[in-house]
C-alpha positions in Angstrom: -10.9 -18.5 -7.4 -8.3 -20.7 -9.1 -8.1 -18.7 -12.3 -7.4 -15.4 -10.4 -4.7 -17.1 -8.4 -3.1 -18.6 -11.5 -3.2 -15.1 -13.1 -1.5 -13.6 -10.1 1.1 -16.3 -10.0 1.8 -15.7 -13.7 2.1 -12.0 -13.0 4.4 -12.7 -10.1 6.6 -14.9 -12.2 6.6 -12.3 -15.0 7.7 -9.7 -12.4 10.5 -12.0 -11.3 11.6 -12.2 -15.0 11.6 -8.4 -15.2 13.4 -8.0 -11.9 16.2 -10.5 -12.6 18.3 -8.3 -15.0 18.5 -5.5 -12.3 19.2 -8.0 -9.6 21.8 -9.7 -11.8 23.8 -6.5 -12.0 23.6 -6.1 -8.2 24.6 -9.8 -7.7 27.7 -9.3 -9.8 28.7 -6.6 -7.3 27.6 -8.7 -4.3 25.6 -5.7 -3.1 22.8 -7.8 -1.5 22.9 -10.5 1.2 21.4 -13.1 -1.1 23.7 -12.3 -4.1 26.1 -14.8 -5.7 28.5 -14.4 -8.6 27.0 -17.3 -10.6 23.6 -15.5 -10.7 21.7 -18.3 -9.0 19.4 -17.1 -6.2 16.5 -18.0 -4.0 13.4 -16.0 -3.6 10.2 -16.4 -1.6 6.6 -16.3 -2.9 3.9 -15.7 -0.3 0.3 -14.8 -0.4 -3.0 -14.8 1.4 -1.3 -13.5 4.5 -2.0 -11.8 6.9 -5.6 -12.8 6.6 -7.0 -12.2 10.0 -6.1 -10.5 13.3 -4.2 -13.6 14.7 -2.1 -13.8 11.6 -1.4 -10.1 11.7 -0.2 -10.2 15.3 1.4 -13.6 15.5 1.7 -15.7 12.3 2.9 -13.0 9.9 5.5 -11.5 12.2 6.9 -15.1 12.7 6.9 -15.6 8.9 8.8 -12.3 8.5 11.3 -13.4 11.0 11.9 -16.7 9.1 12.2 -14.8 5.8 14.7 -12.4 7.4 16.9 -15.4 8.5 16.9 -16.8 4.9 19.4 -15.9 2.2 16.9 -14.6 -0.3 17.3 -12.3 -3.3 13.8 -10.9 -2.8 10.3 -11.7 -1.6 7.1 -11.5 -3.7 3.6 -11.3 -2.1 0.9 -12.2 -4.6 -1.9 -10.5 -2.8 -4.8 -10.8 -0.4 -3.4 -9.2 2.7 -6.8 -9.4 4.4 -10.0 -11.4 4.2 -12.5 -10.1 1.6 -15.1 -9.3 4.2 -12.8 -7.4 6.5 -12.7 -3.6 6.3 -10.5 -1.9 3.6 -9.4 0.9 5.8 -6.4 3.1 5.4 -5.3 1.9 8.9 -5.4 -1.7 7.7 -3.3 -0.9 4.6 -0.8 1.2 6.6 -0.3 -1.5 9.3 0.4 -4.1 6.6 2.8 -1.8 4.8 4.7 -1.2 8.0 5.0 -5.0 8.4 6.2 -5.4 4.8 8.9 -2.8 5.6 10.4 -5.0 8.3 11.4 -7.6 5.7 15.1 -7.2 5.2 15.0 -8.3 1.5 13.5 -6.4 -1.4 9.8 -6.9 -1.2 7.4 -6.8 -4.1 3.6 -6.7 -3.5 1.0 -7.5 -6.1 -2.5 -6.4 -5.1 -5.1 -9.1 -4.5 -8.8 -8.7 -5.1 -9.6 -8.7 -1.4 -7.9 -5.4 -0.8 -9.6 -3.4 -3.5 -12.2 -5.2 -5.7 -14.0 -6.8 -2.7 -14.1 -3.5 -0.8 -17.6 -2.6 -2.1 -19.3 -6.0 -1.9 -20.3 -6.3 1.8 -21.6 -4.0 4.5 -18.3 -3.9 6.4 -16.7 -2.6 3.2 -18.7 0.4 2.1 -15.7 1.7 0.0 -15.3 2.5 -3.7 -13.1 -0.2 -5.1 -11.3 2.1 -7.6 -10.5 4.6 -4.8 -9.1 1.7 -2.7 -7.0 0.6 -5.7 -5.6 4.1 -5.9 -4.9 4.1 -2.2 -2.9 0.8 -2.6 -0.9 2.4 -5.4 -0.2 5.5 -3.4 1.0 3.4 -0.4 2.8 0.5 -1.9 4.1 1.6 -5.3 6.0 4.8 -4.9 8.7 5.3 -7.5 10.5 2.4 -9.1 11.9 0.8 -5.9 10.6 -2.3 -4.1 9.5 -2.3 -0.6 11.6 -3.8 2.2 14.7 -2.7 4.1 17.0 -3.4 1.1 15.3 -2.4 -2.1 15.8 -3.2 -5.8 14.9 -1.3 -8.9 11.7 -2.6 -10.5 
């Protein structure tokens, strides 16, 4: 839905605004590959990926390779790491988290509705949405550090 996507985009941009002060301090020390002394930086905003098995095994790893080649301050994923009708299993979440951890830049993930809210709507997803939301929090938001090979304080 356009309204949800707009809200998530606004949340991602707000997160960027909150992350910039911490990143600016690091940039002044040139402690990250994408840092510059004048505090200008590039970041990537992605979402709705990986959405199916083909994207999980081919498309998303290729995207990660491209992201890793770029000089980025950080990457933000604005949610929907799977199709709404696909199972919301721990294995699915853990597999995607492992892929996120291969990104060399700080990686921030904002949960989409497909990975928690939609988990109780169809027969393939006989899960409690609030339990799935807690599982996402447990896996993806430990402490105050981003995901990724290089992290930043959030």
